[in-house]
Backbone bond lengths (Angstrom), bond angles and torsions (degrees), N, CA, C in turn:
res aa  C-N    CA-C-N  psi(-1)  N-CA   C-N-CA  omega(-1)  CA-C   N-CA-C  phi
1 M - - - 1.392 - - 1.432 111.39 -
2 D 1.383 120.93 130.50 1.513 123.34 -177.37 1.523 104.13 -72.34
3 Q 1.404 112.49 157.37 1.452 119.84 179.75 1.547 114.70 -60.22
4 S 1.341 115.02 -38.12 1.486 121.32 179.11 1.461 113.59 -58.43
5 L 1.372 114.45 -41.54 1.470 118.99 -177.17 1.448 105.53 -75.84
6 L 1.268 121.87 -41.28 1.551 122.66 -179.32 1.450 107.59 -59.77
7 H 1.313 122.27 -43.91 1.489 126.91 179.29 1.515 110.78 -58.58
8 E 1.280 113.66 -45.91 1.464 122.57 177.81 1.618 113.55 -58.58
9 Q 1.297 113.33 -42.43 1.350 118.22 179.25 1.557 114.86 -69.75
10 K 1.446 110.44 -34.17 1.439 116.35 175.04 1.536 111.06 -66.89
11 R 1.260 111.56 -43.37 1.578 116.72 176.57 1.519 109.26 -56.93
12 N 1.325 120.80 -41.63 1.267 121.37 -178.64 1.509 117.16 -65.02
13 L 1.387 116.51 -33.54 1.378 128.00 174.65 1.623 108.43 -71.33
14 I 1.299 117.52 -36.59 1.421 119.83 174.17 1.478 111.90 -62.07
15 L 1.407 118.07 -44.64 1.388 121.38 179.14 1.570 108.94 -64.81
16 L 1.217 121.19 -36.77 1.461 128.32 179.72 1.411 108.73 -59.76
17 G 1.345 118.28 -49.75 1.457 129.44 -177.59 1.468 107.58 -55.08
18 R 1.355 117.37 -45.59 1.476 115.43 -178.95 1.513 109.73 -69.17
19 E 1.312 121.56 -37.38 1.381 126.41 -173.99 1.595 104.82 -67.86
20 L 1.257 121.81 -43.57 1.409 121.62 178.21 1.536 115.90 -60.67
21 V 1.335 115.58 -34.61 1.499 118.38 175.46 1.565 107.10 -78.37
22 E 1.310 122.56 -33.16 1.439 117.86 178.73 1.432 113.72 -73.37
23 R 1.312 120.70 -21.20 1.425 127.42 -179.53 1.572 104.84 -87.89
24 G 1.268 124.52 -10.50 1.378 125.07 179.61 1.530 110.66 77.64
25 L 1.344 116.47 25.64 1.421 120.51 173.63 1.595 117.56 -83.25
26 V 1.287 115.65 -12.78 1.506 118.70 178.39 1.585 97.42 -155.35
27 L 1.389 108.75 159.42 1.483 118.65 176.48 1.528 108.51 -127.67
28 G 1.283 117.73 152.12 1.534 123.60 176.00 1.566 115.24 42.17
29 S 1.271 111.94 -130.24 1.553 111.88 178.11 1.473 113.52 -91.47
30 G 1.248 116.87 15.80 1.471 118.94 172.60 1.601 110.78 -70.66
31 G 1.243 111.73 144.68 1.609 116.73 175.50 1.511 108.69 90.65
32 N 1.322 115.01 157.04 1.460 122.94 -177.11 1.528 111.84 -154.40
33 L 1.271 120.37 150.63 1.393 124.41 -172.95 1.575 104.57 -132.03
34 S 1.349 111.47 148.01 1.547 116.29 175.53 1.481 109.47 -149.73
35 L 1.267 112.21 167.75 1.555 124.90 172.16 1.367 111.64 -139.28
36 R 1.350 116.99 157.03 1.437 121.95 178.09 1.477 111.12 -103.61
37 Q 1.274 117.56 136.09 1.492 124.10 174.55 1.508 108.26 -126.92
38 N 1.248 121.64 95.35 1.510 126.04 -172.31 1.474 109.27 52.56
39 D 1.353 115.75 -120.03 1.547 117.29 -177.30 1.537 113.82 -92.33
40 T 1.367 116.57 20.22 1.457 123.34 -176.17 1.436 108.00 -125.83
41 I 1.419 120.54 139.03 1.415 120.55 166.70 1.529 105.47 -106.19
42 L 1.311 117.79 150.64 1.442 133.00 174.74 1.532 105.75 -110.90
43 I 1.403 117.01 111.89 1.401 118.39 -174.41 1.526 110.05 -126.14
44 S 1.329 116.21 143.81 1.438 119.26 176.91 1.548 112.50 -48.43
45 R 1.395 117.87 147.16 1.472 114.81 -179.86 1.462 111.49 -84.48
46 S 1.355 113.67 157.20 1.448 123.06 176.52 1.612 113.22 -51.13
47 G 1.254 114.61 128.11 1.520 120.89 175.68 1.579 107.78 88.42
48 S 1.285 123.58 -1.79 1.473 122.32 -176.14 1.593 106.22 -69.80
49 Q 1.275 114.05 144.68 1.457 121.76 171.54 1.510 108.69 -91.28
50 L 1.358 116.04 125.40 1.606 111.96 -177.32 1.445 112.93 -67.40
51 H 1.196 124.48 -17.41 1.440 120.66 178.33 1.452 112.45 -88.07
52 Q 1.331 120.28 -0.31 1.477 124.79 178.41 1.566 111.35 -131.38
53 L 1.314 118.77 27.87 1.414 118.71 178.03 1.612 112.60 -69.43
54 T 1.267 108.70 148.34 1.531 120.45 175.75 1.539 108.35 -122.16
55 L 1.324 116.02 164.36 1.468 123.66 178.28 1.530 107.10 -59.09
56 E 1.216 122.01 -25.17 1.579 125.59 -177.63 1.510 110.00 -79.25
57 D 1.403 115.41 -18.18 1.463 117.09 -170.12 1.653 105.20 -81.31
58 F 1.242 123.28 -3.33 1.479 116.60 -177.21 1.607 107.14 -103.54
59 L 1.254 114.21 118.97 1.503 124.44 -171.16 1.488 109.90 -107.24
60 P 1.378 111.06 138.88 1.526 112.58 -178.81 1.512 119.53 -80.03
61 V 1.375 117.98 142.72 1.423 117.63 177.79 1.593 102.20 -140.57
62 A 1.408 116.19 134.29 1.440 121.77 178.70 1.551 110.31 -64.96
63 L 1.388 116.07 129.93 1.426 117.80 -172.30 1.736 110.68 -73.87
64 H 1.350 112.75 -37.66 1.364 114.47 -169.50 1.588 109.26 -112.75
65 E 1.347 118.90 31.77 1.482 123.47 167.99 1.486 112.08 -117.87
66 P 1.193 116.51 154.14 1.575 119.74 176.05 1.556 107.72 -59.91
67 Y 1.363 112.59 132.27 1.401 120.97 179.76 1.512 118.16 -91.13
68 S 1.186 120.44 126.40 1.505 125.92 170.84 1.547 109.20 -126.32
69 R 1.329 116.17 126.73 1.300 119.26 -171.94 1.633 110.71 -78.02
70 P 1.304 116.49 131.21 1.404 122.72 -172.05 1.572 107.30 -61.71
71 A 1.413 115.18 145.94 1.412 119.00 178.10 1.533 114.52 -80.71
72 E 1.311 114.06 -22.25 1.483 116.47 177.53 1.514 118.05 -112.43
73 S 1.329 117.84 154.79 1.521 120.87 176.47 1.481 111.85 -78.37
74 P 1.307 112.53 156.71 1.484 129.37 -7.23 1.498 113.21 -74.92
75 R 1.320 113.04 140.55 1.463 116.37 -178.40 1.580 112.18 -123.55
76 P 1.321 114.52 149.63 1.451 114.21 179.52 1.482 112.91 -60.85
77 S 1.351 118.22 163.19 1.436 121.24 -178.65 1.449 114.72 -50.54
78 L 1.352 115.62 148.08 1.490 118.79 173.32 1.507 112.40 -52.51
79 E 1.283 114.98 -33.73 1.529 122.44 -173.21 1.540 108.65 -86.19
80 T 1.305 121.47 19.82 1.531 120.14 178.92 1.566 108.49 -56.78
81 P 1.398 114.30 -50.81 1.532 107.85 -174.50 1.613 115.21 -55.12
82 M 1.290 114.75 -29.34 1.487 113.23 177.08 1.460 113.61 -76.79
83 H 1.281 119.13 -25.59 1.477 118.66 171.22 1.465 113.11 -71.77
84 L 1.407 120.59 -39.98 1.385 127.54 -177.84 1.653 104.53 -61.78
85 A 1.401 112.77 -44.47 1.480 114.85 -179.84 1.395 112.61 -63.32
86 A 1.475 120.79 -35.32 1.355 119.22 -179.55 1.449 115.46 -63.78
87 Y 1.374 117.34 -42.37 1.456 124.90 176.72 1.477 113.39 -62.22
88 R 1.330 118.53 -31.64 1.386 120.65 -177.52 1.602 104.37 -78.79
89 A 1.254 119.33 -35.60 1.468 120.34 179.95 1.485 114.18 -68.34
90 R 1.415 114.71 -37.08 1.372 122.09 -170.04 1.656 109.41 -122.48
91 P 1.378 114.87 83.85 1.528 118.09 -170.56 1.490 110.95 -58.24
92 E 1.312 117.58 -25.13 1.494 119.29 -174.15 1.649 107.79 -78.55
93 A 1.318 116.44 -18.36 1.467 118.91 -171.91 1.517 112.04 -60.52
94 R 1.189 120.22 138.65 1.573 121.13 169.59 1.523 108.71 -123.13
95 V 1.370 117.86 -7.86 1.472 122.43 -179.29 1.488 109.32 -138.76
96 V 1.410 117.49 140.09 1.328 124.27 172.49 1.564 110.83 -131.46
97 I 1.372 114.36 131.04 1.404 122.94 179.26 1.563 113.24 -114.84
98 H 1.323 118.54 127.49 1.475 116.83 173.80 1.493 99.09 -125.24
99 C 1.374 115.55 131.02 1.426 123.66 174.59 1.479 108.73 -154.03
100 H 1.392 115.22 179.60 1.462 122.19 -169.92 1.512 111.19 -124.13
101 P 1.472 116.82 70.89 1.409 117.30 -179.12 1.548 113.89 -72.15
102 V 1.279 120.65 127.98 1.442 119.98 -173.15 1.486 115.58 -60.10
103 H 1.303 120.40 -43.79 1.379 121.68 176.20 1.457 118.85 -63.69
104 A 1.344 113.97 -35.35 1.456 120.60 177.39 1.571 111.20 -69.34
105 I 1.290 111.63 -39.83 1.554 114.06 178.46 1.551 111.37 -69.09
106 A 1.327 114.31 -40.83 1.493 117.77 174.03 1.487 112.44 -58.65
107 W 1.308 121.41 -43.13 1.485 125.03 -179.93 1.544 108.50 -65.67
108 A 1.383 118.27 -43.79 1.380 120.37 -172.32 1.536 107.67 -66.26
109 M 1.429 117.49 -30.94 1.483 117.60 176.89 1.475 116.41 -63.90
110 Q 1.337 115.34 -10.29 1.536 118.73 171.83 1.563 111.83 -83.05
111 G 1.361 119.19 3.27 1.434 123.66 176.59 1.408 112.89 70.93
112 R 1.388 126.88 25.16 1.395 125.55 -169.47 1.540 106.16 -128.50
113 D 1.390 115.95 146.58 1.334 121.09 168.31 1.554 112.52 -59.72
114 L 1.319 119.96 161.74 1.373 121.85 179.37 1.516 111.47 -101.86
115 P 1.340 122.01 110.08 1.389 126.77 -162.05 1.609 109.33 -85.01
116 A 1.283 117.01 157.89 1.505 125.03 169.31 1.531 107.23 -65.05
117 C 1.315 122.00 118.06 1.404 124.93 175.58 1.528 113.22 -123.17
118 T 1.273 117.62 -8.03 1.558 119.16 174.12 1.541 107.02 -139.42
119 P 1.329 110.81 166.35 1.526 114.45 -176.08 1.508 111.08 -66.69
120 D 1.395 113.32 -38.49 1.513 116.29 178.82 1.454 113.23 -59.91
121 F 1.281 119.41 -41.27 1.519 119.67 177.98 1.567 111.50 -61.99
122 A 1.327 111.29 -41.66 1.524 117.31 179.35 1.542 111.08 -60.74
123 V 1.282 114.90 -38.61 1.500 120.82 177.84 1.491 112.95 -61.33
124 Y 1.305 115.77 -46.42 1.423 121.63 -174.02 1.497 116.68 -90.19
125 L 1.404 112.47 -25.58 1.515 116.81 -173.90 1.480 116.17 -135.03
126 R 1.423 113.77 10.09 1.450 116.20 -179.21 1.477 117.34 55.48
127 D 1.325 122.52 -137.11 1.378 121.47 -164.63 1.561 113.88 -79.87
128 C 1.230 119.34 -29.43 1.565 120.28 -176.65 1.507 106.39 -172.05
129 V 1.392 114.77 171.66 1.378 127.26 168.14 1.492 105.42 -117.51
130 P 1.377 117.10 121.70 1.422 119.22 -175.10 1.572 116.48 -74.47
131 N 1.231 119.36 140.46 1.438 120.12 177.56 1.525 112.60 -91.75
132 L 1.288 118.92 129.35 1.447 124.73 179.07 1.513 108.30 -97.56
133 P 1.346 116.58 143.73 1.471 116.90 175.05 1.538 106.41 -69.81
134 Y 1.445 114.62 160.02 1.422 123.06 -177.92 1.470 109.80 -58.21
135 D 1.398 118.68 136.98 1.478 122.28 161.77 1.457 106.38 -140.77
136 L 1.296 117.30 157.15 1.475 122.87 -172.87 1.587 110.06 -61.99
137 P 1.317 125.04 129.63 1.328 127.64 -178.56 1.476 112.24 -57.90
138 G 1.290 120.51 146.01 1.442 127.25 176.70 1.620 114.14 76.88
139 T 1.214 114.52 6.96 1.499 115.68 179.85 1.575 111.33 -94.84
140 E 1.349 110.11 162.16 1.480 114.86 176.74 1.471 106.97 -76.00
141 K 1.371 124.37 -29.32 1.398 124.62 173.16 1.547 113.88 -54.78
142 L 1.319 113.26 -40.86 1.504 116.22 176.30 1.515 110.92 -71.57
143 A 1.204 121.68 -38.86 1.362 127.32 -179.24 1.477 113.99 -63.81
144 T 1.394 118.51 -37.83 1.364 125.66 173.41 1.540 111.20 -65.55
145 A 1.285 120.97 -39.83 1.435 128.07 177.60 1.568 108.48 -64.39
146 V 1.302 117.83 -45.51 1.467 124.45 177.11 1.492 109.08 -57.80
147 Q 1.322 117.99 -56.86 1.414 116.43 -179.93 1.494 116.24 -54.59
148 R 1.342 114.44 -41.06 1.458 117.84 176.27 1.487 113.10 -65.19
149 G 1.343 121.36 -36.92 1.375 126.23 178.43 1.422 118.49 -67.89
150 L 1.511 112.85 -28.18 1.485 116.91 -175.39 1.458 108.85 -92.30
151 T 1.294 120.88 3.59 1.451 120.07 -175.00 1.531 111.73 -58.88
152 D 1.425 115.95 -43.01 1.394 116.72 -176.05 1.630 106.61 -118.32
153 H 1.330 118.55 18.07 1.507 119.13 -178.39 1.694 107.22 -138.25
154 F 1.252 109.30 166.59 1.535 117.19 -179.74 1.476 107.79 -96.76
155 A 1.324 122.91 -18.00 1.442 125.69 -175.51 1.449 108.33 -153.22
156 V 1.536 113.79 162.90 1.487 116.32 177.91 1.555 103.16 -143.04
157 L 1.312 112.34 145.95 1.508 121.87 163.55 1.438 111.40 -78.64
158 L 1.340 113.82 132.22 1.432 120.45 172.27 1.488 111.32 -102.47
159 S 1.319 120.52 104.61 1.493 124.86 -171.83 1.505 109.09 -58.34
160 N 1.467 112.03 132.61 1.480 120.48 -175.42 1.482 112.69 60.00
161 H 1.284 124.30 25.41 1.414 122.01 -169.31 1.505 107.82 -144.45
162 G 1.321 123.13 -70.74 1.389 128.32 -171.81 1.506 111.59 174.54
163 V 1.411 105.88 -144.54 1.571 116.44 176.78 1.492 105.81 -139.88
164 L 1.329 111.44 161.26 1.475 125.34 173.92 1.511 107.49 -132.25
165 V 1.327 118.50 127.75 1.399 125.02 -168.62 1.458 109.08 -132.44
166 T 1.428 120.18 134.16 1.374 119.71 176.57 1.597 108.85 -118.94
167 G 1.344 112.40 161.42 1.471 114.92 179.34 1.501 108.30 -162.81
168 D 1.358 120.57 155.68 1.460 122.58 179.70 1.543 103.55 -85.84
169 T 1.303 122.51 -12.67 1.589 124.66 173.49 1.461 107.20 -134.45
170 V 1.295 115.97 163.56 1.414 120.08 169.46 1.521 113.65 -63.98
171 V 1.257 115.92 -34.94 1.565 122.40 -179.53 1.527 104.99 -64.39
172 R 1.344 123.65 -48.17 1.390 120.73 -174.35 1.609 113.20 -69.61
173 A 1.231 108.93 -44.02 1.511 111.42 171.83 1.450 119.60 -63.17
174 R 1.273 116.39 -30.38 1.508 121.23 168.62 1.522 109.02 -59.91
175 M 1.387 112.71 -56.39 1.589 116.92 -174.45 1.476 108.77 -58.52
176 R 1.269 122.10 -35.95 1.453 126.19 -172.10 1.575 102.65 -72.75
177 T 1.285 122.58 -39.97 1.352 124.80 173.07 1.561 118.54 -58.48
178 L 1.339 113.11 -43.67 1.468 123.48 -179.21 1.576 101.43 -71.23
179 Q 1.209 122.85 -45.20 1.480 121.79 -171.65 1.528 109.02 -67.59
180 I 1.396 118.87 -30.88 1.371 121.84 -179.35 1.680 108.34 -66.81
181 D 1.323 114.68 -46.01 1.399 114.50 -168.91 1.565 106.58 -78.49
182 E 1.426 117.57 -29.40 1.441 117.42 176.39 1.537 110.38 -68.41
183 T 1.280 117.07 -43.18 1.457 117.72 178.60 1.476 113.44 -63.86
184 A 1.254 118.93 -44.81 1.413 123.65 172.28 1.557 113.59 -49.84
185 H 1.276 113.08 -44.20 1.488 118.52 174.19 1.447 112.49 -61.55
186 I 1.322 118.19 -45.93 1.543 122.28 176.71 1.447 113.24 -58.72
187 C 1.457 114.18 -42.17 1.471 118.91 178.77 1.480 112.46 -65.98
188 L 1.263 124.79 -42.41 1.384 128.33 173.54 1.555 114.27 -54.66
189 L 1.424 109.02 -44.26 1.551 114.71 -178.27 1.399 108.91 -68.15
190 A 1.386 118.25 -47.81 1.395 125.00 178.95 1.551 117.33 -54.34
191 T 1.334 111.43 -47.82 1.436 120.87 178.40 1.489 111.12 -63.52
192 A 1.390 116.78 -43.50 1.450 114.39 175.99 1.504 113.41 -64.90
193 A 1.445 120.50 -29.63 1.327 120.01 177.02 1.515 115.92 -79.69
194 G 1.309 112.67 -6.26 1.512 118.82 177.23 1.604 118.51 91.63
195 A 1.353 114.47 13.42 1.543 115.30 -174.34 1.529 108.28 -149.13
196 L 1.394 119.01 80.71 1.389 120.87 168.58 1.522 111.99 -88.84
197 R 1.330 117.09 124.55 1.404 116.89 -177.42 1.596 105.58 -131.77
198 P 1.394 118.50 90.96 1.548 114.11 172.71 1.402 112.88 -67.99
199 L 1.418 112.93 162.94 1.498 118.18 172.70 1.556 108.54 -62.91
200 S 1.307 112.56 147.49 1.464 122.11 176.12 1.506 109.79 -80.33
201 A 1.355 116.96 166.10 1.443 120.49 -177.84 1.496 106.36 -68.58
202 N 1.249 126.53 -30.14 1.443 124.99 -178.21 1.593 107.20 -74.92
203 E 1.405 114.66 -41.46 1.456 112.85 175.42 1.564 115.06 -64.29
204 I 1.253 117.16 -35.92 1.500 122.15 171.50 1.475 110.19 -56.67
205 A 1.266 115.41 -58.53 1.442 120.34 -175.48 1.556 110.14 -56.53
206 E 1.367 120.75 -39.90 1.459 121.07 172.42 1.532 113.36 -60.94
207 I 1.263 118.93 -42.26 1.393 125.65 178.44 1.486 108.14 -59.91
208 L 1.201 122.72 -50.49 1.493 129.41 -176.64 1.520 110.45 -68.37
209 A 1.297 116.94 -32.30 1.462 123.67 177.34 1.553 110.51 -67.47
210 N 1.356 115.34 -34.07 1.459 121.36 -173.00 1.459 107.79 -95.06
211 Y 1.315 124.49 -40.96 1.392 126.84 -166.70 1.641 113.55 -129.03
212 G 1.281 118.24 -7.88 1.437 120.70 -177.04 1.447 111.33 -73.33
Protein backbone atom coordinates (compact mmCIF):
# COMPACT_ATOMS: atom_id res chain seq x y z
CA MET A 1 0.00 0.00 0.00
CA ASP A 2 1.52 3.36 -0.97
CA GLN A 3 1.99 5.98 1.72
CA SER A 4 -0.56 8.44 0.27
CA LEU A 5 -3.31 5.79 0.42
CA LEU A 6 -2.25 4.80 3.93
CA HIS A 7 -2.40 8.42 5.09
CA GLU A 8 -5.84 8.78 3.52
CA GLN A 9 -7.10 5.73 5.42
CA LYS A 10 -5.65 7.05 8.66
CA ARG A 11 -7.32 10.40 8.07
CA ASN A 12 -10.64 8.61 7.50
CA LEU A 13 -10.22 6.85 10.85
CA ILE A 14 -9.39 10.17 12.52
CA LEU A 15 -12.64 11.62 11.18
CA LEU A 16 -14.52 8.52 12.30
CA GLY A 17 -13.07 8.84 15.80
CA ARG A 18 -14.39 12.39 16.04
CA GLU A 19 -17.81 11.28 14.83
CA LEU A 20 -18.02 8.41 17.33
CA VAL A 21 -17.36 10.84 20.17
CA GLU A 22 -19.78 13.44 18.80
CA ARG A 23 -22.51 10.79 18.55
CA GLY A 24 -21.88 9.70 22.13
CA LEU A 25 -20.75 6.22 21.10
CA VAL A 26 -17.58 6.46 23.18
CA LEU A 27 -16.20 8.66 25.97
CA GLY A 28 -12.70 9.82 26.82
CA SER A 29 -9.99 7.34 26.01
CA GLY A 30 -12.47 4.48 25.72
CA GLY A 31 -12.62 2.68 22.39
CA ASN A 32 -9.97 2.05 19.76
CA LEU A 33 -9.62 1.94 15.98
CA SER A 34 -7.36 0.00 13.66
CA LEU A 35 -6.70 -0.70 10.00
CA ARG A 36 -4.87 -3.49 8.24
CA GLN A 37 -1.92 -2.92 5.94
CA ASN A 38 -0.84 -6.26 4.45
CA ASP A 39 0.41 -8.32 7.42
CA THR A 40 0.50 -5.38 9.83
CA ILE A 41 -2.26 -3.64 11.72
CA LEU A 42 -2.08 0.02 12.69
CA ILE A 43 -3.97 0.57 15.93
CA SER A 44 -4.68 3.65 18.02
CA ARG A 45 -2.22 4.05 20.88
CA SER A 46 -3.08 3.39 24.50
CA GLY A 47 -4.70 6.40 26.17
CA SER A 48 -5.49 8.24 22.95
CA GLN A 49 -8.73 10.22 22.77
CA LEU A 50 -10.75 9.24 19.69
CA HIS A 51 -11.78 12.84 19.01
CA GLN A 52 -8.15 14.01 19.09
CA LEU A 53 -6.35 11.34 17.05
CA THR A 54 -3.38 12.26 14.87
CA LEU A 55 -1.55 10.31 12.17
CA GLU A 56 1.18 9.49 14.70
CA ASP A 57 -1.35 7.89 17.09
CA PHE A 58 -1.57 4.71 14.97
CA LEU A 59 1.10 2.19 15.99
CA PRO A 60 2.15 -0.91 13.99
CA VAL A 61 1.64 -4.47 15.25
CA ALA A 62 2.48 -7.64 13.31
CA LEU A 63 -0.66 -9.60 12.51
CA HIS A 64 0.77 -13.11 12.35
CA GLU A 65 3.32 -12.99 15.17
CA PRO A 66 2.79 -13.60 18.91
CA TYR A 67 1.89 -10.30 20.56
CA SER A 68 3.52 -9.01 23.72
CA ARG A 69 2.54 -5.56 24.94
CA PRO A 70 5.52 -3.17 25.13
CA ALA A 71 6.59 -2.04 28.59
CA GLU A 72 7.18 1.57 27.57
CA SER A 73 5.02 4.24 25.94
CA PRO A 74 3.79 4.87 23.36
CA ARG A 75 2.06 1.50 23.46
CA PRO A 76 -0.66 0.04 21.24
CA SER A 77 -4.16 -0.05 22.71
CA LEU A 78 -4.80 -2.44 25.58
CA GLU A 79 -7.38 -4.05 23.27
CA THR A 80 -4.80 -5.01 20.62
CA PRO A 81 -5.31 -8.78 21.17
CA MET A 82 -9.00 -8.37 20.36
CA HIS A 83 -8.23 -6.48 17.14
CA LEU A 84 -5.69 -9.09 16.06
CA ALA A 85 -8.28 -11.82 16.70
CA ALA A 86 -10.83 -9.93 14.61
CA TYR A 87 -8.55 -9.70 11.57
CA ARG A 88 -7.68 -13.37 11.87
CA ALA A 89 -11.37 -14.32 12.00
CA ARG A 90 -12.38 -12.02 9.13
CA PRO A 91 -9.68 -12.15 6.40
CA GLU A 92 -11.59 -9.59 4.30
CA ALA A 93 -11.53 -7.02 7.12
CA ARG A 94 -9.40 -3.93 6.67
CA VAL A 95 -10.90 -1.88 9.51
CA VAL A 96 -11.90 -2.71 13.10
CA ILE A 97 -13.92 -0.41 15.38
CA HIS A 98 -14.30 -0.89 19.12
CA CYS A 99 -16.55 1.57 20.93
CA HIS A 100 -19.10 1.73 23.75
CA PRO A 101 -22.59 2.55 22.36
CA VAL A 102 -25.02 2.96 25.26
CA HIS A 103 -27.98 1.24 23.61
CA ALA A 104 -25.90 -1.71 22.45
CA ILE A 105 -24.43 -2.19 25.93
CA ALA A 106 -27.90 -1.99 27.50
CA TRP A 107 -29.25 -4.58 25.08
CA ALA A 108 -26.29 -6.90 25.57
CA MET A 109 -26.97 -6.85 29.32
CA GLN A 110 -30.19 -8.70 28.56
CA GLY A 111 -28.03 -11.67 27.53
CA ARG A 112 -29.50 -11.80 24.04
CA ASP A 113 -28.13 -11.58 20.51
CA LEU A 114 -29.11 -8.45 18.60
CA PRO A 115 -31.57 -9.53 15.87
CA ALA A 116 -32.19 -8.02 12.45
CA CYS A 117 -35.23 -5.76 12.79
CA THR A 118 -34.88 -3.54 9.71
CA PRO A 119 -33.85 -4.07 6.08
CA ASP A 120 -30.76 -1.85 6.53
CA PHE A 121 -29.54 -3.98 9.43
CA ALA A 122 -30.01 -7.13 7.35
CA VAL A 123 -28.04 -5.66 4.44
CA TYR A 124 -25.07 -4.68 6.61
CA LEU A 125 -25.13 -7.36 9.33
CA ARG A 126 -27.29 -10.23 8.06
CA ASP A 127 -29.44 -12.04 10.64
CA CYS A 128 -27.91 -10.91 13.95
CA VAL A 129 -24.97 -9.69 15.98
CA PRO A 130 -24.06 -12.33 18.59
CA ASN A 131 -23.72 -11.37 22.24
CA LEU A 132 -20.56 -12.57 24.01
CA PRO A 133 -20.47 -13.07 27.79
CA TYR A 134 -18.38 -10.58 29.75
CA ASP A 135 -14.61 -11.09 29.83
CA LEU A 136 -11.95 -8.78 31.21
CA PRO A 137 -10.90 -6.22 28.55
CA GLY A 138 -7.46 -6.66 27.04
CA THR A 139 -7.18 -10.37 27.81
CA GLU A 140 -6.45 -13.29 25.52
CA LYS A 141 -9.61 -14.94 26.85
CA LEU A 142 -11.68 -12.08 25.42
CA ALA A 143 -9.70 -12.17 22.16
CA THR A 144 -10.42 -15.90 21.79
CA ALA A 145 -14.14 -15.34 22.36
CA VAL A 146 -14.17 -12.51 19.81
CA GLN A 147 -12.41 -14.63 17.19
CA ARG A 148 -14.93 -17.41 17.70
CA GLY A 149 -17.90 -15.00 17.60
CA LEU A 150 -16.74 -13.38 14.36
CA THR A 151 -16.37 -16.64 12.48
CA ASP A 152 -19.85 -16.31 10.97
CA HIS A 153 -20.59 -12.65 11.74
CA PHE A 154 -19.24 -9.18 10.97
CA ALA A 155 -19.55 -7.83 14.52
CA VAL A 156 -20.08 -8.89 18.13
CA LEU A 157 -21.65 -7.39 21.24
CA LEU A 158 -19.36 -7.46 24.26
CA SER A 159 -21.57 -7.83 27.31
CA ASN A 160 -21.13 -5.02 29.88
CA HIS A 161 -18.44 -3.55 27.63
CA GLY A 162 -19.29 -2.42 24.10
CA VAL A 163 -19.12 -3.62 20.50
CA LEU A 164 -16.46 -4.76 18.07
CA VAL A 165 -17.17 -4.23 14.37
CA THR A 166 -15.25 -5.23 11.26
CA GLY A 167 -15.43 -3.97 7.70
CA ASP A 168 -13.60 -4.14 4.40
CA THR A 169 -13.75 -0.33 4.31
CA VAL A 170 -14.11 2.48 6.84
CA VAL A 171 -17.49 3.30 5.33
CA ARG A 172 -18.87 -0.21 5.82
CA ALA A 173 -17.48 -0.58 9.34
CA ARG A 174 -18.98 2.81 10.25
CA MET A 175 -22.41 1.89 8.90
CA ARG A 176 -22.38 -1.43 10.75
CA THR A 177 -21.55 0.37 13.99
CA LEU A 178 -24.37 2.89 13.54
CA GLN A 179 -26.83 0.14 12.57
CA ILE A 180 -25.98 -1.82 15.72
CA ASP A 181 -26.68 1.07 18.08
CA GLU A 182 -29.84 2.13 16.22
CA THR A 183 -31.20 -1.43 16.22
CA ALA A 184 -30.35 -1.91 19.90
CA HIS A 185 -32.32 1.27 20.63
CA ILE A 186 -35.25 -0.03 18.58
CA CYS A 187 -35.15 -3.38 20.39
CA LEU A 188 -35.08 -1.73 23.82
CA LEU A 189 -38.07 0.46 22.92
CA ALA A 190 -40.00 -2.42 21.36
CA THR A 191 -39.35 -4.69 24.33
CA ALA A 192 -40.48 -1.99 26.73
CA ALA A 193 -43.65 -1.58 24.66
CA GLY A 194 -44.20 -5.33 24.76
CA ALA A 195 -43.82 -6.29 21.09
CA LEU A 196 -40.43 -7.12 19.62
CA ARG A 197 -40.73 -8.69 16.16
CA PRO A 198 -37.43 -9.39 14.43
CA LEU A 199 -37.36 -10.09 10.70
CA SER A 200 -37.85 -13.75 9.82
CA ALA A 201 -35.25 -15.83 8.00
CA ASN A 202 -37.38 -15.70 4.84
CA GLU A 203 -37.72 -11.92 5.07
CA ILE A 204 -33.95 -11.54 5.52
CA ALA A 205 -33.29 -13.82 2.55
CA GLU A 206 -35.65 -11.73 0.41
CA ILE A 207 -33.91 -8.51 1.45
CA LEU A 208 -30.48 -9.90 0.65
CA ALA A 209 -31.64 -11.29 -2.68
CA ASN A 210 -32.90 -7.86 -3.71
CA TYR A 211 -30.48 -5.46 -2.02
CA GLY A 212 -27.59 -7.41 -0.46
